[in-house]
PDB file of N, CA, C and O in Angstrom:
ATOM      1  N   MET A   1     117.217  59.677 126.210  1.00  0.00           N
ATOM      2  CA  MET A   1     117.447  58.944 124.979  1.00  0.00           C
ATOM      3  C   MET A   1     117.210  59.849 123.769  1.00  0.00           C
ATOM      4  O   MET A   1     117.936  59.769 122.778  1.00  0.00           O
ATOM      5  N   ALA A   2     116.200  60.703 123.851  1.00  0.00           N
ATOM      6  CA  ALA A   2     115.912  61.595 122.727  1.00  0.00           C
ATOM      7  C   ALA A   2     117.108  62.503 122.442  1.00  0.00           C
ATOM      8  O   ALA A   2     117.495  62.683 121.288  1.00  0.00           O
ATOM      9  N   ARG A   3     117.678  63.063 123.477  1.00  0.00           N
ATOM     10  CA  ARG A   3     118.824  63.958 123.311  1.00  0.00           C
ATOM     11  C   ARG A   3     120.014  63.202 122.733  1.00  0.00           C
ATOM     12  O   ARG A   3     120.678  63.687 121.816  1.00  0.00           O
ATOM     13  N   ARG A   4     120.280  62.028 123.263  1.00  0.00           N
ATOM     14  CA  ARG A   4     121.453  61.260 122.817  1.00  0.00           C
ATOM     15  C   ARG A   4     121.295  60.751 121.390  1.00  0.00           C
ATOM     16  O   ARG A   4     122.271  60.682 120.643  1.00  0.00           O
ATOM     17  N   SER A   5     120.073  60.395 121.008  1.00  0.00           N
ATOM     18  CA  SER A   5     119.853  59.822 119.682  1.00  0.00           C
ATOM     19  C   SER A   5     119.557  60.872 118.621  1.00  0.00           C
ATOM     20  O   SER A   5     119.672  60.598 117.426  1.00  0.00           O
ATOM     21  N   GLY A   6     119.174  62.082 119.053  1.00  0.00           N
ATOM     22  CA  GLY A   6     118.793  63.108 118.094  1.00  0.00           C
ATOM     23  C   GLY A   6     117.411  62.888 117.502  1.00  0.00           C
ATOM     24  O   GLY A   6     117.059  63.488 116.486  1.00  0.00           O
ATOM     25  N   VAL A   7     116.632  62.028 118.140  1.00  0.00           N
ATOM     26  CA  VAL A   7     115.290  61.682 117.680  1.00  0.00           C
ATOM     27  C   VAL A   7     114.286  62.276 118.665  1.00  0.00           C
ATOM     28  O   VAL A   7     114.475  62.160 119.876  1.00  0.00           O
ATOM     29  N   PRO A   8     113.228  62.907 118.170  1.00  0.00           N
ATOM     30  CA  PRO A   8     112.230  63.469 119.091  1.00  0.00           C
ATOM     31  C   PRO A   8     111.593  62.398 119.985  1.00  0.00           C
ATOM     32  O   PRO A   8     111.488  61.233 119.602  1.00  0.00           O
ATOM     33  N   VAL A   9     111.180  62.811 121.164  1.00  0.00           N
ATOM     34  CA  VAL A   9     110.524  61.898 122.105  1.00  0.00           C
ATOM     35  C   VAL A   9     109.326  61.233 121.444  1.00  0.00           C
ATOM     36  O   VAL A   9     109.092  60.039 121.634  1.00  0.00           O
ATOM     37  N   SER A  10     108.570  61.996 120.672  1.00  0.00           N
ATOM     38  CA  SER A  10     107.386  61.429 120.015  1.00  0.00           C
ATOM     39  C   SER A  10     107.767  60.304 119.058  1.00  0.00           C
ATOM     40  O   SER A  10     107.020  59.336 118.912  1.00  0.00           O
ATOM     41  N   THR A  11     108.915  60.422 118.409  1.00  0.00           N
ATOM     42  CA  THR A  11     109.378  59.369 117.506  1.00  0.00           C
ATOM     43  C   THR A  11     109.769  58.127 118.295  1.00  0.00           C
ATOM     44  O   THR A  11     109.464  57.009 117.881  1.00  0.00           O
ATOM     45  N   LEU A  12     110.437  58.312 119.419  1.00  0.00           N
ATOM     46  CA  LEU A  12     110.777  57.168 120.270  1.00  0.00           C
ATOM     47  C   LEU A  12     109.512  56.449 120.726  1.00  0.00           C
ATOM     48  O   LEU A  12     109.453  55.219 120.716  1.00  0.00           O
ATOM     49  N   HIS A  13     108.507  57.214 121.124  1.00  0.00           N
ATOM     50  CA  HIS A  13     107.244  56.609 121.554  1.00  0.00           C
ATOM     51  C   HIS A  13     106.586  55.863 120.396  1.00  0.00           C
ATOM     52  O   HIS A  13     106.016  54.790 120.591  1.00  0.00           O
ATOM     53  N   PHE A  14     106.663  56.428 119.193  1.00  0.00           N
ATOM     54  CA  PHE A  14     106.105  55.788 118.007  1.00  0.00           C
ATOM     55  C   PHE A  14     106.834  54.476 117.717  1.00  0.00           C
ATOM     56  O   PHE A  14     106.198  53.451 117.472  1.00  0.00           O
ATOM     57  N   TYR A  15     108.172  54.509 117.745  1.00  0.00           N
ATOM     58  CA  TYR A  15     108.946  53.285 117.530  1.00  0.00           C
ATOM     59  C   TYR A  15     108.579  52.230 118.568  1.00  0.00           C
ATOM     60  O   TYR A  15     108.482  51.044 118.253  1.00  0.00           O
ATOM     61  N   GLU A  16     108.380  52.665 119.792  1.00  0.00           N
ATOM     62  CA  GLU A  16     108.020  51.730 120.854  1.00  0.00           C
ATOM     63  C   GLU A  16     106.632  51.146 120.609  1.00  0.00           C
ATOM     64  O   GLU A  16     106.421  49.949 120.804  1.00  0.00           O
ATOM     65  N   ALA A  17     105.695  51.972 120.189  1.00  0.00           N
ATOM     66  CA  ALA A  17     104.337  51.499 119.894  1.00  0.00           C
ATOM     67  C   ALA A  17     104.345  50.492 118.748  1.00  0.00           C
ATOM     68  O   ALA A  17     103.521  49.578 118.719  1.00  0.00           O
ATOM     69  N   LYS A  18     105.271  50.655 117.807  1.00  0.00           N
ATOM     70  CA  LYS A  18     105.403  49.730 116.682  1.00  0.00           C
ATOM     71  C   LYS A  18     106.194  48.476 117.050  1.00  0.00           C
ATOM     72  O   LYS A  18     106.310  47.556 116.240  1.00  0.00           O
ATOM     73  N   GLY A  19     106.739  48.433 118.267  1.00  0.00           N
ATOM     74  CA  GLY A  19     107.486  47.268 118.713  1.00  0.00           C
ATOM     75  C   GLY A  19     108.928  47.235 118.251  1.00  0.00           C
ATOM     76  O   GLY A  19     109.583  46.197 118.342  1.00  0.00           O
ATOM     77  N   LEU A  20     109.435  48.354 117.755  1.00  0.00           N
ATOM     78  CA  LEU A  20     110.809  48.397 117.257  1.00  0.00           C
ATOM     79  C   LEU A  20     111.826  48.551 118.378  1.00  0.00           C
ATOM     80  O   LEU A  20     112.948  48.055 118.275  1.00  0.00           O
ATOM     81  N   ILE A  21     111.439  49.235 119.445  1.00  0.00           N
ATOM     82  CA  ILE A  21     112.292  49.388 120.622  1.00  0.00           C
ATOM     83  C   ILE A  21     111.445  49.137 121.863  1.00  0.00           C
ATOM     84  O   ILE A  21     110.216  49.117 121.796  1.00  0.00           O
ATOM     85  N   HIS A  22     112.112  48.946 122.990  1.00  0.00           N
ATOM     86  CA  HIS A  22     111.407  48.650 124.235  1.00  0.00           C
ATOM     87  C   HIS A  22     111.996  49.474 125.377  1.00  0.00           C
ATOM     88  O   HIS A  22     113.173  49.836 125.370  1.00  0.00           O
ATOM     89  N   SER A  23     111.146  49.755 126.349  1.00  0.00           N
ATOM     90  CA  SER A  23     111.592  50.475 127.537  1.00  0.00           C
ATOM     91  C   SER A  23     110.969  49.839 128.766  1.00  0.00           C
ATOM     92  O   SER A  23     110.065  49.008 128.678  1.00  0.00           O
ATOM     93  N   THR A  24     111.476  50.252 129.905  1.00  0.00           N
ATOM     94  CA  THR A  24     110.853  49.897 131.179  1.00  0.00           C
ATOM     95  C   THR A  24     110.376  51.202 131.797  1.00  0.00           C
ATOM     96  O   THR A  24     110.667  52.281 131.281  1.00  0.00           O
ATOM     97  N   ARG A  25     109.655  51.107 132.884  1.00  0.00           N
ATOM     98  CA  ARG A  25     109.142  52.304 133.552  1.00  0.00           C
ATOM     99  C   ARG A  25     109.805  52.464 134.912  1.00  0.00           C
ATOM    100  O   ARG A  25     110.030  51.490 135.630  1.00  0.00           O
ATOM    101  N   SER A  26     110.112  53.704 135.248  1.00  0.00           N
ATOM    102  CA  SER A  26     110.681  54.015 136.559  1.00  0.00           C
ATOM    103  C   SER A  26     109.556  54.085 137.581  1.00  0.00           C
ATOM    104  O   SER A  26     108.380  53.993 137.229  1.00  0.00           O
ATOM    105  N   ALA A  27     109.920  54.249 138.835  1.00  0.00           N
ATOM    106  CA  ALA A  27     108.918  54.394 139.893  1.00  0.00           C
ATOM    107  C   ALA A  27     108.039  55.612 139.631  1.00  0.00           C
ATOM    108  O   ALA A  27     106.874  55.629 140.027  1.00  0.00           O
ATOM    109  N   GLY A  28     108.579  56.618 138.975  1.00  0.00           N
ATOM    110  CA  GLY A  28     107.822  57.816 138.626  1.00  0.00           C
ATOM    111  C   GLY A  28     107.102  57.699 137.291  1.00  0.00           C
ATOM    112  O   GLY A  28     106.575  58.686 136.777  1.00  0.00           O
ATOM    113  N   ASN A  29     107.080  56.492 136.727  1.00  0.00           N
ATOM    114  CA  ASN A  29     106.402  56.169 135.468  1.00  0.00           C
ATOM    115  C   ASN A  29     107.058  56.805 134.238  1.00  0.00           C
ATOM    116  O   ASN A  29     106.400  56.998 133.216  1.00  0.00           O
ATOM    117  N   HIS A  30     108.349  57.129 134.333  1.00  0.00           N
ATOM    118  CA  HIS A  30     109.085  57.628 133.175  1.00  0.00           C
ATOM    119  C   HIS A  30     109.683  56.452 132.421  1.00  0.00           C
ATOM    120  O   HIS A  30     110.084  55.453 133.019  1.00  0.00           O
ATOM    121  N   ARG A  31     109.737  56.584 131.109  1.00  0.00           N
ATOM    122  CA  ARG A  31     110.354  55.530 130.300  1.00  0.00           C
ATOM    123  C   ARG A  31     111.861  55.517 130.543  1.00  0.00           C
ATOM    124  O   ARG A  31     112.504  56.562 130.635  1.00  0.00           O
ATOM    125  N   GLN A  32     112.402  54.309 130.644  1.00  0.00           N
ATOM    126  CA  GLN A  32     113.846  54.126 130.764  1.00  0.00           C
ATOM    127  C   GLN A  32     114.269  53.157 129.673  1.00  0.00           C
ATOM    128  O   GLN A  32     113.793  52.024 129.609  1.00  0.00           O
ATOM    129  N   TYR A  33     115.168  53.618 128.820  1.00  0.00           N
ATOM    130  CA  TYR A  33     115.629  52.806 127.704  1.00  0.00           C
ATOM    131  C   TYR A  33     117.009  52.242 128.015  1.00  0.00           C
ATOM    132  O   TYR A  33     117.878  52.968 128.498  1.00  0.00           O
ATOM    133  N   PRO A  34     117.219  50.958 127.745  1.00  0.00           N
ATOM    134  CA  PRO A  34     118.575  50.419 127.901  1.00  0.00           C
ATOM    135  C   PRO A  34     119.509  51.064 126.870  1.00  0.00           C
ATOM    136  O   PRO A  34     119.055  51.527 125.824  1.00  0.00           O
ATOM    137  N   ALA A  35     120.778  51.091 127.159  1.00  0.00           N
ATOM    138  CA  ALA A  35     121.756  51.743 126.281  1.00  0.00           C
ATOM    139  C   ALA A  35     121.730  51.180 124.865  1.00  0.00           C
ATOM    140  O   ALA A  35     121.966  51.919 123.910  1.00  0.00           O
ATOM    141  N   ILE A  36     121.451  49.898 124.709  1.00  0.00           N
ATOM    142  CA  ILE A  36     121.453  49.271 123.382  1.00  0.00           C
ATOM    143  C   ILE A  36     120.387  49.878 122.473  1.00  0.00           C
ATOM    144  O   ILE A  36     120.504  49.800 121.250  1.00  0.00           O
ATOM    145  N   VAL A  37     119.357  50.480 123.051  1.00  0.00           N
ATOM    146  CA  VAL A  37     118.299  51.091 122.240  1.00  0.00           C
ATOM    147  C   VAL A  37     118.867  52.215 121.376  1.00  0.00           C
ATOM    148  O   VAL A  37     118.357  52.471 120.286  1.00  0.00           O
ATOM    149  N   LEU A  38     119.897  52.875 121.842  1.00  0.00           N
ATOM    150  CA  LEU A  38     120.546  53.914 121.044  1.00  0.00           C
ATOM    151  C   LEU A  38     121.035  53.327 119.719  1.00  0.00           C
ATOM    152  O   LEU A  38     120.893  53.955 118.670  1.00  0.00           O
ATOM    153  N   ARG A  39     121.596  52.153 119.765  1.00  0.00           N
ATOM    154  CA  ARG A  39     122.066  51.480 118.546  1.00  0.00           C
ATOM    155  C   ARG A  39     120.886  51.089 117.659  1.00  0.00           C
ATOM    156  O   ARG A  39     120.943  51.245 116.439  1.00  0.00           O
ATOM    157  N   TYR A  40     119.816  50.579 118.275  1.00  0.00           N
ATOM    158  CA  TYR A  40     118.630  50.199 117.503  1.00  0.00           C
ATOM    159  C   TYR A  40     118.025  51.413 116.801  1.00  0.00           C
ATOM    160  O   TYR A  40     117.595  51.314 115.652  1.00  0.00           O
ATOM    161  N   VAL A  41     117.989  52.550 117.480  1.00  0.00           N
ATOM    162  CA  VAL A  41     117.455  53.768 116.866  1.00  0.00           C
ATOM    163  C   VAL A  41     118.317  54.155 115.665  1.00  0.00           C
ATOM    164  O   VAL A  41     117.786  54.555 114.629  1.00  0.00           O
ATOM    165  N   ALA A  42     119.620  54.042 115.790  1.00  0.00           N
ATOM    166  CA  ALA A  42     120.514  54.345 114.669  1.00  0.00           C
ATOM    167  C   ALA A  42     120.245  53.401 113.501  1.00  0.00           C
ATOM    168  O   ALA A  42     120.218  53.831 112.348  1.00  0.00           O
ATOM    169  N   ILE A  43     120.046  52.127 113.792  1.00  0.00           N
ATOM    170  CA  ILE A  43     119.743  51.152 112.741  1.00  0.00           C
ATOM    171  C   ILE A  43     118.436  51.521 112.044  1.00  0.00           C
ATOM    172  O   ILE A  43     118.351  51.502 110.816  1.00  0.00           O
ATOM    173  N   ILE A  44     117.429  51.853 112.829  1.00  0.00           N
ATOM    174  CA  ILE A  44     116.128  52.220 112.263  1.00  0.00           C
ATOM    175  C   ILE A  44     116.270  53.427 111.343  1.00  0.00           C
ATOM    176  O   ILE A  44     115.718  53.438 110.243  1.00  0.00           O
ATOM    177  N   ARG A  45     116.997  54.428 111.780  1.00  0.00           N
ATOM    178  CA  ARG A  45     117.145  55.655 110.977  1.00  0.00           C
ATOM    179  C   ARG A  45     117.899  55.399 109.681  1.00  0.00           C
ATOM    180  O   ARG A  45     117.525  55.930 108.636  1.00  0.00           O
ATOM    181  N   VAL A  46     118.949  54.597 109.733  1.00  0.00           N
ATOM    182  CA  VAL A  46     119.696  54.282 108.508  1.00  0.00           C
ATOM    183  C   VAL A  46     118.826  53.453 107.573  1.00  0.00           C
ATOM    184  O   VAL A  46     118.802  53.694 106.366  1.00  0.00           O
ATOM    185  N   ALA A  47     118.117  52.485 108.123  1.00  0.00           N
ATOM    186  CA  ALA A  47     117.249  51.641 107.297  1.00  0.00           C
ATOM    187  C   ALA A  47     116.174  52.481 106.612  1.00  0.00           C
ATOM    188  O   ALA A  47     115.874  52.263 105.438  1.00  0.00           O
ATOM    189  N   GLN A  48     115.600  53.428 107.326  1.00  0.00           N
ATOM    190  CA  GLN A  48     114.609  54.314 106.715  1.00  0.00           C
ATOM    191  C   GLN A  48     115.240  55.156 105.607  1.00  0.00           C
ATOM    192  O   GLN A  48     114.598  55.433 104.594  1.00  0.00           O
ATOM    193  N   SER A  49     116.485  55.559 105.799  1.00  0.00           N
ATOM    194  CA  SER A  49     117.142  56.418 104.810  1.00  0.00           C
ATOM    195  C   SER A  49     117.404  55.694 103.495  1.00  0.00           C
ATOM    196  O   SER A  49     117.550  56.338 102.456  1.00  0.00           O
ATOM    197  N   VAL A  50     117.467  54.352 103.524  1.00  0.00           N
ATOM    198  CA  VAL A  50     117.650  53.595 102.282  1.00  0.00           C
ATOM    199  C   VAL A  50     116.325  53.084 101.738  1.00  0.00           C
ATOM    200  O   VAL A  50     116.292  52.298 100.792  1.00  0.00           O
ATOM    201  N   GLY A  51     115.233  53.537 102.345  1.00  0.00           N
ATOM    202  CA  GLY A  51     113.924  53.229 101.788  1.00  0.00           C
ATOM    203  C   GLY A  51     113.159  52.086 102.413  1.00  0.00           C
ATOM    204  O   GLY A  51     112.096  51.712 101.916  1.00  0.00           O
ATOM    205  N   MET A  52     113.675  51.522 103.495  1.00  0.00           N
ATOM    206  CA  MET A  52     112.943  50.436 104.148  1.00  0.00           C
ATOM    207  C   MET A  52     111.763  51.007 104.924  1.00  0.00           C
ATOM    208  O   MET A  52     111.869  52.056 105.559  1.00  0.00           O
ATOM    209  N   SER A  53     110.642  50.303 104.863  1.00  0.00           N
ATOM    210  CA  SER A  53     109.477  50.706 105.644  1.00  0.00           C
ATOM    211  C   SER A  53     109.665  50.257 107.089  1.00  0.00           C
ATOM    212  O   SER A  53     110.499  49.400 107.381  1.00  0.00           O
ATOM    213  N   LEU A  54     108.886  50.841 107.982  1.00  0.00           N
ATOM    214  CA  LEU A  54     108.965  50.419 109.384  1.00  0.00           C
ATOM    215  C   LEU A  54     108.566  48.953 109.529  1.00  0.00           C
ATOM    216  O   LEU A  54     109.072  48.254 110.406  1.00  0.00           O
ATOM    217  N   GLU A  55     107.672  48.496 108.681  1.00  0.00           N
ATOM    218  CA  GLU A  55     107.283  47.080 108.718  1.00  0.00           C
ATOM    219  C   GLU A  55     108.476  46.190 108.371  1.00  0.00           C
ATOM    220  O   GLU A  55     108.728  45.194 109.048  1.00  0.00           O
ATOM    221  N   GLU A  56     109.209  46.553 107.314  1.00  0.00           N
ATOM    222  CA  GLU A  56     110.396  45.787 106.928  1.00  0.00           C
ATOM    223  C   GLU A  56     111.460  45.843 108.020  1.00  0.00           C
ATOM    224  O   GLU A  56     112.114  44.843 108.316  1.00  0.00           O
ATOM    225  N   ILE A  57     111.621  47.003 108.605  1.00  0.00           N
ATOM    226  CA  ILE A  57     112.604  47.153 109.677  1.00  0.00           C
ATOM    227  C   ILE A  57     112.209  46.271 110.854  1.00  0.00           C
ATOM    228  O   ILE A  57     113.054  45.598 111.443  1.00  0.00           O
ATOM    229  N   GLY A  58     110.936  46.278 111.189  1.00  0.00           N
ATOM    230  CA  GLY A  58     110.442  45.435 112.274  1.00  0.00           C
ATOM    231  C   GLY A  58     110.691  43.964 112.013  1.00  0.00           C
ATOM    232  O   GLY A  58     111.077  43.224 112.918  1.00  0.00           O
ATOM    233  N   GLU A  59     110.469  43.532 110.762  1.00  0.00           N
ATOM    234  CA  GLU A  59     110.724  42.135 110.402  1.00  0.00           C
ATOM    235  C   GLU A  59     112.202  41.801 110.559  1.00  0.00           C
ATOM    236  O   GLU A  59     112.558  40.729 111.048  1.00  0.00           O
ATOM    237  N   THR A  60     113.053  42.724 110.141  1.00  0.00           N
ATOM    238  CA  THR A  60     114.497  42.510 110.246  1.00  0.00           C
ATOM    239  C   THR A  60     114.930  42.444 111.705  1.00  0.00           C
ATOM    240  O   THR A  60     115.714  41.575 112.088  1.00  0.00           O
ATOM    241  N   LEU A  61     114.417  43.363 112.514  1.00  0.00           N
ATOM    242  CA  LEU A  61     114.810  43.407 113.922  1.00  0.00           C
ATOM    243  C   LEU A  61     114.159  42.308 114.753  1.00  0.00           C
ATOM    244  O   LEU A  61     114.620  42.013 115.856  1.00  0.00           O
ATOM    245  N   SER A  62     113.096  41.702 114.237  1.00  0.00           N
ATOM    246  CA  SER A  62     112.385  40.686 115.024  1.00  0.00           C
ATOM    247  C   SER A  62     113.248  39.459 115.312  1.00  0.00           C
ATOM    248  O   SER A  62     113.004  38.738 116.280  1.00  0.00           O
ATOM    249  N   GLY A  63     114.246  39.224 114.481  1.00  0.00           N
ATOM    250  CA  GLY A  63     115.128  38.089 114.697  1.00  0.00           C
ATOM    251  C   GLY A  63     116.229  38.353 115.701  1.00  0.00           C
ATOM    252  O   GLY A  63     117.031  37.467 115.996  1.00  0.00           O
ATOM    253  N   ILE A  64     116.273  39.561 116.227  1.00  0.00           N
ATOM    254  CA  ILE A  64     117.311  39.944 117.178  1.00  0.00           C
ATOM    255  C   ILE A  64     116.721  39.922 118.576  1.00  0.00           C
ATOM    256  O   ILE A  64     115.640  40.458 118.818  1.00  0.00           O
ATOM    257  N   GLN A  65     117.438  39.301 119.480  1.00  0.00           N
ATOM    258  CA  GLN A  65     116.970  39.257 120.865  1.00  0.00           C
ATOM    259  C   GLN A  65     116.967  40.671 121.424  1.00  0.00           C
ATOM    260  O   GLN A  65     117.991  41.353 121.415  1.00  0.00           O
ATOM    261  N   SER A  66     115.817  41.105 121.907  1.00  0.00           N
ATOM    262  CA  SER A  66     115.667  42.467 122.408  1.00  0.00           C
ATOM    263  C   SER A  66     116.681  42.764 123.512  1.00  0.00           C
ATOM    264  O   SER A  66     116.833  42.005 124.469  1.00  0.00           O
ATOM    265  N   GLY A  67     117.361  43.883 123.349  1.00  0.00           N
ATOM    266  CA  GLY A  67     118.300  44.318 124.366  1.00  0.00           C
ATOM    267  C   GLY A  67     119.691  43.732 124.242  1.00  0.00           C
ATOM    268  O   GLY A  67     120.552  43.992 125.083  1.00  0.00           O
ATOM    269  N   SER A  68     119.919  42.944 123.205  1.00  0.00           N
ATOM    270  CA  SER A  68     121.234  42.328 123.068  1.00  0.00           C
ATOM    271  C   SER A  68     122.045  43.032 121.985  1.00  0.00           C
ATOM    272  O   SER A  68     121.496  43.695 121.105  1.00  0.00           O
ATOM    273  N   LYS A  69     123.350  42.873 122.069  1.00  0.00           N
ATOM    274  CA  LYS A  69     124.217  43.391 121.022  1.00  0.00           C
ATOM    275  C   LYS A  69     124.028  42.531 119.782  1.00  0.00           C
ATOM    276  O   LYS A  69     123.692  41.350 119.875  1.00  0.00           O
ATOM    277  N   LEU A  70     124.247  43.130 118.633  1.00  0.00           N
ATOM    278  CA  LEU A  70     124.089  42.404 117.382  1.00  0.00           C
ATOM    279  C   LEU A  70     125.305  41.522 117.121  1.00  0.00           C
ATOM    280  O   LEU A  70     126.447  41.927 117.342  1.00  0.00           O
ATOM    281  N   THR A  71     125.037  40.319 116.650  1.00  0.00           N
ATOM    282  CA  THR A  71     126.113  39.415 116.260  1.00  0.00           C
ATOM    283  C   THR A  71     126.540  39.751 114.835  1.00  0.00           C
ATOM    284  O   THR A  71     125.868  40.518 114.145  1.00  0.00           O
ATOM    285  N   ALA A  72     127.643  39.185 114.401  1.00  0.00           N
ATOM    286  CA  ALA A  72     128.109  39.401 113.031  1.00  0.00           C
ATOM    287  C   ALA A  72     127.067  38.914 112.028  1.00  0.00           C
ATOM    288  O   ALA A  72     126.850  39.558 111.002  1.00  0.00           O
ATOM    289  N   ASP A  73     126.424  37.788 112.313  1.00  0.00           N
ATOM    290  CA  ASP A  73     125.389  37.266 111.414  1.00  0.00           C
ATOM    291  C   ASP A  73     124.188  38.205 111.339  1.00  0.00           C
ATOM    292  O   ASP A  73     123.607  38.391 110.269  1.00  0.00           O
ATOM    293  N   GLU A  74     123.818  38.794 112.471  1.00  0.00           N
ATOM    294  CA  GLU A  74     122.689  39.732 112.481  1.00  0.00           C
ATOM    295  C   GLU A  74     123.025  40.995 111.690  1.00  0.00           C
ATOM    296  O   GLU A  74     122.185  41.512 110.954  1.00  0.00           O
ATOM    297  N   TRP A  75     124.256  41.489 111.845  1.00  0.00           N
ATOM    298  CA  TRP A  75     124.677  42.647 111.061  1.00  0.00           C
ATOM    299  C   TRP A  75     124.645  42.316 109.574  1.00  0.00           C
ATOM    300  O   TRP A  75     124.240  43.144 108.758  1.00  0.00           O
ATOM    301  N   GLN A  76     125.070  41.114 109.224  1.00  0.00           N
ATOM    302  CA  GLN A  76     125.066  40.702 107.818  1.00  0.00           C
ATOM    303  C   GLN A  76     123.646  40.653 107.273  1.00  0.00           C
ATOM    304  O   GLN A  76     123.397  41.099 106.153  1.00  0.00           O
ATOM    305  N   ALA A  77     122.711  40.115 108.055  1.00  0.00           N
ATOM    306  CA  ALA A  77     121.311  40.046 107.623  1.00  0.00           C
ATOM    307  C   ALA A  77     120.738  41.447 107.419  1.00  0.00           C
ATOM    308  O   ALA A  77     120.030  41.699 106.444  1.00  0.00           O
ATOM    309  N   ILE A  78     121.047  42.346 108.336  1.00  0.00           N
ATOM    310  CA  ILE A  78     120.560  43.723 108.213  1.00  0.00           C
ATOM    311  C   ILE A  78     121.167  44.383 106.977  1.00  0.00           C
ATOM    312  O   ILE A  78     120.466  45.051 106.217  1.00  0.00           O
ATOM    313  N   SER A  79     122.456  44.195 106.784  1.00  0.00           N
ATOM    314  CA  SER A  79     123.138  44.776 105.634  1.00  0.00           C
ATOM    315  C   SER A  79     122.541  44.273 104.322  1.00  0.00           C
ATOM    316  O   SER A  79     122.349  45.044 103.381  1.00  0.00           O
ATOM    317  N   THR A  80     122.253  42.988 104.268  1.00  0.00           N
ATOM    318  CA  THR A  80     121.652  42.403 103.070  1.00  0.00           C
ATOM    319  C   THR A  80     120.294  43.028 102.791  1.00  0.00           C
ATOM    320  O   THR A  80     119.988  43.356 101.645  1.00  0.00           O
ATOM    321  N   ARG A  81     119.473  43.197 103.830  1.00  0.00           N
ATOM    322  CA  ARG A  81     118.152  43.817 103.658  1.00  0.00           C
ATOM    323  C   ARG A  81     118.298  45.260 103.181  1.00  0.00           C
ATOM    324  O   ARG A  81     117.530  45.706 102.328  1.00  0.00           O
ATOM    325  N   TRP A  82     119.276  45.997 103.721  1.00  0.00           N
ATOM    326  CA  TRP A  82     119.493  47.378 103.291  1.00  0.00           C
ATOM    327  C   TRP A  82     119.853  47.421 101.811  1.00  0.00           C
ATOM    328  O   TRP A  82     119.323  48.239 101.059  1.00  0.00           O
ATOM    329  N   LYS A  83     120.753  46.539 101.400  1.00  0.00           N
ATOM    330  CA  LYS A  83     121.174  46.515  99.997  1.00  0.00           C
ATOM    331  C   LYS A  83     120.001  46.196  99.086  1.00  0.00           C
ATOM    332  O   LYS A  83     119.850  46.805  98.027  1.00  0.00           O
ATOM    333  N   GLU A  84     119.161  45.233  99.497  1.00  0.00           N
ATOM    334  CA  GLU A  84     117.988  44.879  98.701  1.00  0.00           C
ATOM    335  C   GLU A  84     117.039  46.066  98.589  1.00  0.00           C
ATOM    336  O   GLU A  84     116.515  46.346  97.510  1.00  0.00           O
ATOM    337  N   SER A  85     116.819  46.755  99.686  1.00  0.00           N
ATOM    338  CA  SER A  85     115.915  47.909  99.678  1.00  0.00           C
ATOM    339  C   SER A  85     116.480  49.050  98.842  1.00  0.00           C
ATOM    340  O   SER A  85     115.748  49.718  98.112  1.00  0.00           O
ATOM    341  N   ALA A  86     117.774  49.265  98.952  1.00  0.00           N
ATOM    342  CA  ALA A  86     118.405  50.364  98.222  1.00  0.00           C
ATOM    343  C   ALA A  86     118.404  50.117  96.717  1.00  0.00           C
ATOM    344  O   ALA A  86     118.404  51.071  95.939  1.00  0.00           O
ATOM    345  N   SER A  87     118.403  48.859  96.296  1.00  0.00           N
ATOM    346  CA  SER A  87     118.459  48.548  94.867  1.00  0.00           C
ATOM    347  C   SER A  87     117.083  48.506  94.210  1.00  0.00           C
ATOM    348  O   SER A  87     116.985  48.392  92.988  1.00  0.00           O
ATOM    349  N   ARG A  88     116.019  48.597  95.008  1.00  0.00           N
ATOM    350  CA  ARG A  88     114.665  48.617  94.439  1.00  0.00           C
ATOM    351  C   ARG A  88     114.392  49.973  93.815  1.00  0.00           C
ATOM    352  O   ARG A  88     114.853  50.999  94.316  1.00  0.00           O
ATOM    353  N   PRO A  89     113.637  49.977  92.713  1.00  0.00           N
ATOM    354  CA  PRO A  89     113.311  51.267  92.064  1.00  0.00           C
ATOM    355  C   PRO A  89     112.382  52.112  92.898  1.00  0.00           C
ATOM    356  O   PRO A  89     112.018  53.215  92.492  1.00  0.00           O
TER     357      PRO A  89
END
């Protein structure tokens, strides 16, 4: 996941500790991320780039069922939060 997302492993672990993404463990105790996590990581990175805190991002993502694709309404809610964050001084 780190290679595919361009995010360091430590950052993925940090996001997971904050509850922003989730993984399962393999028999060898390695983290396994579902493919949708790649999209969540992209959302987190864009949200951070417009000034949203991880707490705000977590609040925004909390309304999304973990591991599911985003609906049009969920994308709209995220977009609205990004615009609000970007317009703050």
